[in-house]
Structure formats: structure tokens, C-alpha cells
N, C-alpha and C positions, 0 to 999 in steps of 0.2 A: 570409721568408728567401730570396727570389728574388734571384739575382745573375747576372751575365753568365756565370760559369762554373758556376753551379748549386751543388749541395751534395753531401755524401757520401751513400752509398746509404741510410743510416738517417735522413737528413734532419737530423742533429744538429750538423753543422758546415757553414756556408756559405763557399764559397771566395771570397777577396777579390781574386783575380787579375783584372785589367781586361780580359783577353782569353783566349779559348779557341779553339784550332785542332784540328779533328778530322782528323788526317792520314790519307790513303788510300794512301800509299806511303812507302817509306823516303826517296825523293828529296824528297818534300815536307818531311819532317823536316829533311833537310840544308839545304834552301833556307831554312827558318825559322831555323835556328841561324845560318846565314851572314848573315841580314838584320840581326843584332845585337840586343842587349838580353838580359835574363835569360830563361831558359826552364826549365821544369820538366815532367817527365813525369807524366801522370795516367793511372792504370789504371782499374780498375772501381770506384773510389771507396770501397773498403772500408778506410777509415781513420777515425779519430775525433778528429783534432787538425789543426793547421795544417802537419803534416809535408810534405804534398805541395803545399802552396800556394806562391805566389810573388807578388812585386810586379811581375812581368813577364808572360810569356805561359805559359799551360798548354797542353801538347800531348798529346793522347791518341793512342795507337797501336792502340787496340782495333779500329779499322776497317781495318787493314792485313791483307791476305790471309795466313792462318796458314802456308800452304805447308809442311805437315808433310812432312818427309823422314826416313825411317827407314834407318839403316845397320845392318843385321843383323850384319855382321861385326865392326863396332866396338862394337856394343851401345849405340847412341845414337839419339836422335831430335832433329831440329832443327825449331824451330817459332817462329812469331811471338810476341813477348813479350806482346802484347795479348790473346792467346788465353786464354779461360777454362779453368781446370783441368778442369772437367767435360767440355768439348768435346774437349780434347786427350786426356783419359783414355779417353773412349769410342772415339775414333778409334784410339788405341793398342791398346785391348782388342780391337777388331774385327780388328786385324791380328795378334793373338796376343802382344802385348807389354804391359808394365806399368811403372809407376813404383814406387819403393820405399815411397812414402807419399803421403798427401794431407792437406790441412787439413780442418777441420770443414765448411767451405763450398766446394762446387765452383764457385761463382759467380765466384770471384776470378781475376784475371789472373795468368798465370805470372810476368810481369815484376814486377808490384807486390808479389805475395806473397813472391817470393824476395828482392826488394830490402829487405824489412823483417824477414826472418827468420821467416816463418810456418812452423809446425813439425809439426802433427799430433801423434801420440803413439807411444810404443813405446820400451822400454828400449834396444833395439839400433838404433833409427831416428834418423839425423841429421835435422836440419830440411830443408825442401824445397830450400834453397839448396845443400845438400851434393851434390845430383845434378847440379849445373851443370858441364859439361865445357868449354864455351866460351861467350863472350859477344860478340855483335856490337852495337856501339853507335856512335852519332853523337857525335863528340867536339866540343870547343869551337871547332874550325875548320870544322865541318860535314863532316868526313871520316868515312867508315865504317871503323871499326877493329874488329879481332877480337882478343880476349884469350883465352888458352887455359890450362887447368889445367897447372901446371908452369912457366908464365912467371914471371919475377921479380915478386914482390908481387901475384900474382894473387889471393891470399887477401883482399885489401882490397876486391875488386870484387863478389863474389856478393851479399853483404849490403851493398850500396853506397848505399842510400837515395836513389838518383838524383843523387848528389852529384858525379859526374864525367862524366855524359853521358846521352843518351837511349838506353836499351837497346831494340833493335828485334827481335832474334832471339836465341834461346838454344838451346844444344845440351845435352841432358840424358842422363844415364845411364838406360838402360832394362834390363829383365830379362824373361824369359818370363812370360806371364800366369799368374796364380794365382787361387785361390778364397779368399774370406773368408766366415766365418760370424760374424754380429754378434748378440750376445745381451745382454739386460738382466737384471741381478740386483738384488734388493732385500734389505735387511737386513744389509749388510756393516757391521760395527760399527767405530766410530772407534778403539776399543781395538785391534782387529786391524790397522787401517791404521797406527797409531802404533807398535805393537810389532813388526810384521813387514811393513814397507813393501815390501821386496823381493818377498815372496811375493805380495802384491797386484798389483804392477805387472808381474810376470813371468807373470801368469795368461793372457796372450794376446799376440799380435803387437802389438796396440795396446789400451791400457786407459785409460779415462777415468772419473773419479769426479765425480759431480754432486751439488751440495747447494745448496738455496735459502736456507739460513740459518746454516750451520756449527754449529747447536745440536743437542741431543739425543744419543742414544747411537749412532745409525747414520747412514751416508751415505744420501742419498735414493735414489740408484741408481748402479750401476756398469755401464758399457758395456764388454764384453769382445769383442774382435774377434780371431778365431783363423784362422790359415792352415791349412786342412784339405784333404784329398783326398776324404774322405767325410763325410757329415753325422753329427750326434750329439754332444751335449755333456752334461756332468754337470748334473743338476737342482739339486744343491747344491754350492756352491763357497765355501770358507772361511767356512762358516756362513751364507752368503747364498743366497737362493732364486731360481731361474730364473723369469722371468715369460714366459708364453706370448703374451700379447696385445701389440699395438703400444703402446709407451710413448713419449709425446712428451717433449721437453725443456721446452718452454714451452706454456702454455695458449693455443693459437691456434686459430682456426676451421679452418684448413687443417692436416691431419696431415702436416707438412712434413718429418718425419724419414725417413731411409732405412730400407729394409726390415730387419726384425729377425726372429730365430728361424729363419733358413734360410741355406743355403749359396748363394753367388752370386758374380758377377764382382767382382774386387778394386775396380773403380772405383765399384761400387754399395755396397760394404760399408765402405770406409775413411772416406768423408765421413760427417758426422752428418746433413746436410740434403740434400734432393733439389734438383737444379738447376732443375727446373720449378716450384719453389715459392718462396714468400717465405723468404729466409734468416733464420735465427735468430728473434728475437722481433719484429723490425721496428724501430720507433722506440726506439732504445737507445743507450747509450754503453758502451764497453768499456775495461777496464784489464787489464793482466797484468804479473806480475813473475816473475823466474826466480831460483831459489836453487840452491845445490849439492845434488845428490841426497842426500848425507850429512846435510844440514841440513833435509831435508823434514819430519821429525817435529817439529822445533823450530819451523819456520815455520808448520806447521798449528796447533800449540798456541798460537802467538802470535796468529794470526788468530782462532782460536776464543775467545781471552780478551777480544778487543775487538769481537766480532761484533755485540753488542747496539747498538753505537754507529753501525752502518751498516745494520742489518737492514731498515729501512724503504726503503732506497734500492736494495737488491740484488734482482735478478730471479733470477740463477743464478750459481753458481761452478762451475768445472771444474778438476780437478787432472790434469795429464798429465806424461809423462816424455819427455826428449829426450837422445839420445846426444851426447857431446862431439864437437867438431869443431875445425878450425884456421882458420876464417874470422874475420877480425879483429873485425868488428862483430857477429858472431853472439851471440845471448843465451846460447848454449851453448859459447862459446869456451873450449877447454881444460878444460871440466868438464862431467861428466854433470849435466843440469839437471832440475829439476822446476818446471813452470809453474803458477802460481796465477792463474787467470783469473776476472775478475769482469764480468758483464753487468749494467749498472746501468739503473735507470729513466731516462727522458729528463727529468732535472731537473738542470741544470748546477750550480746552487749546492749542492745536496745531494751531487752526485757530487764536487765539489771538496772538500767536507768529508770525505767517505768516503775519498777517495784519500789525504788527509793522515793519516787514522787508520791505514790499512793500511800506508802507507810508514813511519810511525813505528814500528809494531809489528815490521816485518821488517827495519828498517834495520841492526840489528847483524849480520845474515846476509849483507850485501853483495849485496842483491837488485839484479838488473839489470832495466830496464824493457823492455817490448815497444815498439819504435820507433814503431809505427803506432797505438798506443793512448794513452789519457790517463794521464799521470803528471806528477809535479812535480819530477823530478830536473833540476837545472840542470847547466851544464857542469862545475862544480867537483865535484859529487857523481858525475856520470857518469864523470869521469876517475878516480875512486877505484875504480869497480867494472867499468869496461871497459878492461882493461889496454892494448889496442892502439889506443886512440882517437887518440893523438897521431900514431902511425905512419900510421893511415888518413887523418887530416887532411893530413899532409904529402904523401901520395900523391895525394890529390884536388887539392891546391894545385898539385902538379907537372903533373898532367894538365889542369888548368883554372885557370891562373894569374890570369885576369881575373875569375873568379867567375861565369861565364855560368850555371852550374848551381847556384850557391849560392842561399841564401834566408835570410830572417830566422830561420826555425825552425832550420835547420842551423847557423847562426852562434850562436844562443842555446844550442844543445846542445853546441857545441864540435866539431861534425863538420866545419865549414868555418871558416876564419879570419874574424874580424870585419872588416867593411868599412864 
């Protein structure tokens, strides 16, 4: 699978771009764009499809100095888009500040994660992109441009899929640092999840339900992350039992999950995996779909009804919640959302079949796909479930009329106009 541009972090997609540039400064990015030809930004390669790929040049900004700047009065932090969340979070934490949420992996870059709508969990928590106050990007002329919250059509840009420029710096909302206690419960019954979904997901600041097969009477394990001032949690919760020992998500030689059963800094408790370890299961493929919160029980029932058809392909599923937002291409645009995540075995043909099964099961619920993961929705189907896709496309075409930042994937999805 060796190519000039290499592959994704899990090794399950090889980039086809004929050229890769590892920029060390914003000026280098500007020069590259001004040189002509198609260009696409490449983050920490945590994608599972051709979304980040191009038939032109890939440029990574992960090597640019993060230059973290905290504005305590404004409650913001400005940092390089190529910075990994775990690195940024630790620096913020040491300075007494925090982000509102993090994704399951701290390994991912801020620019790449926000551009695709990465979300974490929590009934009251918007996805990571909702924290963006300002975006600095290199436009199609090679100029450095700043877009700010409140600008006309700004909502098109935070979840922008790299479709309008190369994002190099981001300004994020921050808040005073807080503590998180992360606990694992066993024995939460599916009946409880379906009958009182709100009680389950409101059990903590961030709640995740994990299951490797969707079968049986109970969820395999429920991770509950609570914002607390002092330690101590109930040993029984909604009929589920607290586990004292470290509980891994995947059967890996390295216990790569974050600390459980104790109170600690927010940046250690919110992610699922440690930044100094292999993320997730390793060689894998991921898919994820988002339904309305009100439709979550129906979606879960629909998946459980067809689960035997993909059981041999599934490593683990996770169910999370995301608060509604106003970002045009966000998977939670104007609706509180529930994410149904699937980590698959590294078997492309089997995954293709499994994706078809899941999408058919939840299609009546207007499920939206995660932009950076494997799905089969084409432009016509996406237009039916992503209401502002045409507006976003028009804005991207206005900002980049020659299609410098377009790509076959973006055109196939209807994010950019066909060329």
C-alpha cells in the first residue's frame, strides 16, 4: 500500500495524490497555493476514505509551530491547526484552561477534526467545531484570510471539509479548567436504554455506550464521565454496576485507554485513549451515522434487528450524543443528534456490505454520515439529509471559483460543483 503520500493512520486507505508537501510555515503554504494546481490539506490522517485525497498536491500543516496564544479576557486560545488535540489540551490545562469537549482520540489534529465535525459526547456539548471563534486560512489566491464568528456565512466554514482553503490557525473558545471522573458500568440493559434514553445519556457530562455485537439483553459497557469537585460516584446506576478495574475497549496488548475510576484533569478524562499509545484498535475501518435524538430508540432497534448480518465484521460500536448547532455541514445541524459509530475489521469487501446493511436499516430516519468515515451516501441522498449543502457549495464556489481546493470526493458528495 506504499504511495508517495502514504496512507491513513490505520493503514486502510492509501492516498493517491502524486505529491505531498510537509509545510513548516504558513508562508510555505501560501507559496504552494500560488504555484498553481489543486491542493488539499492533510491533517493527522485520521480518516477512512478518500475525503482528504486529491489528484493534485497534499499539504500537511502539522509541522508548523503551534504558537499557542491565550487571551484570558476574551476567553479564547489561538493555535496552529495542525496541532494534535492532546498536545493543545495539555498546554491549556497547565495554564488553567480547558476546552468544552474532546474526541475519543487525542491524537487527531485540531484542523482536521473540526473540518469533519468530530464530536465527542454529551447532551449539552456541541461538536468540537462549535468552539471555533475564528479561522485563519490560505485562500485560492494564496492570501492569508481571517474569518470570524458573526461574519456573513461564517457557519459554512468550521465544518468546511477543506473545501475553501488551507486552514492554518484556529481561535477556540476556552473556559476555566475542570475535573473529570471517568467510570465504567456493566449491565445496563437495552430495555432501559430504549425506554428511558434521556436518563441514560444525562447520567454524566459525557456518556458513551459500547457494544461489540448489538445482541443480548445488556450493553457491554457504559462509560460515564462526570464533572466533579470531589471524588465519589454511585456503585450502582440505572441497574448497572460500577467496575473498579481498568476496562479496555479493544483487546490490545497495550492498555491504551485513559484512566478510569478516579478524578483527574479534564484533558485526561474526556478522551477514551491515551495520546502516548496506539489509538483505537489499530488496523480498522470506521463508519458513523447521526440521527435525531428523538429517533435514537428507533435507530437502535433498527440496527439490532439486522445486527446478525454484520456481526462478523464489527469490532465495536459506540453510541454518543451531540447538542444541536448552526454550522451548515455539521452532522448536528439544527437537531440534537445521536451518533451510531461502528469500528470494523480491516476487510474492505465485508465493510462495504456491512455499510449497506446499516444504511438501509436507518435510511427512514434521515441519517447523516460522518464526513471522514466510510459511508455510501451519494450527492442526491446527502442533499436530502444535509439541508444547507447547496448553500455551503455556493459559498465554497464563491471563495474558490477555480476549484483549487476541490477534489473528486468533494464533487462526488456534492460539496463542490462538478468539474
